[in-house]
N, C-alpha and C positions, 0 to 999 in steps of 0.2 A: 466408800465406793460409789462412783457415779454410775447411774443406770440410764441407758438410752433405749427407749422402746421403738422398735421398728415394726412395720406392718407385716412384712413377709421376708422371705430369704433374700430376695433381690434388694429390698430396702435395707436390710441388715448389712448386706455386702457393701452397698454404696456408702452407708454411714461409717462402717469400719474403714473402708478405703479412704474416706475423707480424713480420718484421724491420722492414718499412716502417711498420706500425701502431705498433710500439713507438717508432719515431722520432717519429711524429706525436703520440703520447700524451706522451712525455717532453718534447717541444719543440713545442707547438702552432703556433708561428709559424715552423716550420722551412722550409728551402729544399730541395725534392725535385727531383733530376734524374731525368727520366723517359725511357723508351725505348718504341719502337714495334716492330712485327713480331709474328709469331705467338706467340713464347714468353711474353711478359708478359701476354697477354690473360687467362689464368686467374688471374693475380695480381691484376689489376684487378677481375675479377669477384668475387674473394674480399673485396677491400677494400670494394666496393659492398655486398656482403652484410652485412658487419660495420657499415657505415655505416647501413644500413636497420634494423639491430637496435639502433641507438643507441650502439654501442660506439666509433665514431670521429666526429671533428668536423674537417672540412677548412676551416672558415671563415677560419682565420688562415694556412693553408698557402700558400706560393708555389711554383710549379713552373717549371722550365726544361727544355725538351726537348733531347735530343741532336742532332736533325737535322731537316731538311726538304728535300724535293725542290726543286731549282732549276727555275724556269720554270713552276710551277703556283701558282695563287692558293690561299689557305687555304680558300676555299669549294669547291674541287675535291673530289669525293667520295673520292679516293685521296690527298689531302694528309695529312700527319701531324697537322696541326691538326684535320682532320675525324676522323681515327682516335682522337685523344685525347678529343674530345668524345663520340664514339659509344661508346667503351669505358669512360670514367671520368668526365669532367667533367660530362656531362649528368645523371649519376646520383648526385652528391654535392653538398654545399653549398660547393664552392670558389667564390671570387669570380673571375669571368672576367677582371677587371683584374689579377689576380695570376698569370695564365697567360702564359708566354713561350715562343715558338718562333722559330727563324730565319725571316726573311722571304724566301720562295722567289721573290718577284717582284722583288727588288732586283737590277738588272743589274750593279751594282758589287760584285764579290765581296770585294774588300779592305775596302770601306766596311762591308759587311754583317758580315764577320767581326769587325771592330773594334767595331761597334755592339753585337753580341751579347756579346762578351767584356766590354765595358764594363757591360752590364746585370748580368751575373753578378758582376762585381767590386763594383758598386754595392750589390747585394743582400747582400754579405758572403761570397759563396762558397756552394757547395753542401754541405749537411749530409750527404745520402745520395744517391749516384748509382746508379740502376738501369741495368744493362747486359745485353744479350744478346750472343751471339757468333756470327759467321758461320762457315760451313763452312770458310772459308779463314783463320779466326782474326781477322777484322776486328771491331773494336768501334766503335760508332757507324757512320759510313761511312768510317772510316780503314782503307783497303785496304792489303794488304801492300806494304811499301816506303815508306810515308809516314813522314816524319821524326817522331820522338817529341816534338820541341820546339815543334810547331805549336799555335797556338790555333785558334779557329773559322775555318774556311776552306772553299773550294769544292773538291770532288773530282770526278774523272771516274770513274764507276762501272764496275767491271770487268764483263766479259761474264758471269762466274759470278754476280755480285750481281744483274745485270739478269735473268738466267735465274731466280734464286731468287724475285724479286719479281714476275715476270710473272703469277703466279696472282692477283694483286690487280687486274689490269687486263684489259680485254676482249681485247687482243692484245699480244704482246711489243713491237711497235713503239710502243705507247703509254707504255711505261715510260720515265720521264725518264732521260737519260744522265748527269746531274750532280746533285749534292746539296750543300747546306751542312751541315757537321757540326762539332760540338765537336771540337777536336783532342785528341791524346793529352795534351798539356800541360794543357789545361783539365780533362779527365777526371781526371787524376792529382792535381789540386788539390782535389778533393772530399775532405771529411773522412772519409767512409766510402764504400765501393764495394760494391754487391751485384750479383754476376754470376749470371744464371740460365741454365740449359742443359737441354734436353730432347731425347731421341731419339738413336738410334744414329748418325745422320748428323753429330752434333756431337762424337762421341767422340774422333776424331783431333785436332780443334781444341782440345778441352779438355786432352788429354794434352800437346800441344805448348805450349799457353799456360801450363799450370801446372807442367810439369816439364821442358820443353825450354829451350834457350838463350834469353835475352832478346834479341830481335832485331826490327827493323822488319818483317822478312818474316813474322812472326807478331805482329801488333799487340797482341793480348791478352796476350802474354807479359810486357809491361811491368807488368801487375798484380801480378806476383811482387814488385815493388819497392814496392807500396803498403803503408803501415803498418797499414791497417785494411780489408782486402778479404775478403769472404765469398763463396764459391761455393756455390750451392744447385743441385744437379743430380739428375735422376732416374737410375735404375739403368742405363739404356741409355747416357745421356750420360757417365756415370762408369765405364763398363765397362772402360776401358783403364787406369784408375789405381787 
C-alpha cells in the first residue's frame, strides 16, 4: 500500500483528485468506482474545478457507485444517487446513461446483488475504485464481520453507522437500516484502489486497516492485500502511523 501524507483536508482532496484526474486523462473511457459520504466531497469539488477550467473531460467516463440505501428511491434527497448528482454529475459533462448505482427500491436483495455485479462485469471491471473508511474500519457498507468473499449484497447497518449518518437526515429514525453495497470481493477486483481519510476520528481505523492483522473484523484491512492501493490521508487521520 502506498501512503501519501497530506497537510489537511483541502490538501488531501487535491491529492486524491490528482490521482482520479490522471486516470481519466490516461484512459478517457475508464470505469470509475465512486464513493459517497463527507470525505470525498472535497475531491469531487476539485474535479469540478478542473473540469470548469477545461482540464478534464468526463464525456466517455462510466461510473459505478459503491452503495445505496435500501428502501428509498433515487429521487429521495438523501439517496446516494442524489448525492452524486449534487456533488459531481450535475457539474461535469458525464453522460447520465453511463452512471450506475444499486437500485435501493429492489425488494429482492439477491437479485439486486447479482444484477449489479453483472453490470460491473459487463463493463469490464473497475479501473479505479475510490473508498472512504468508517470509524469502525468499514469500506463501502461492509461492516465488521462481513465475509471477504461476498459480491454486492444487502447489509444491516450497525448502530454506529446509523449514528454517523444521522446528520444527513432530519432525525435519526429517518436513517435507513439497510443498504446495498459492493462486497469486499467486488472492491478487491478493481484494478486500482484509492482510499481517502480525514480527521482524528479515522486515525484508529487507519492504523488497524493498514498495519493490523487482515481480518473481517476490520474490513479495510483487506486492502493490505490489494496489488495497487493508495491511501491519501491528512495529518490527523495518519497521526497514529
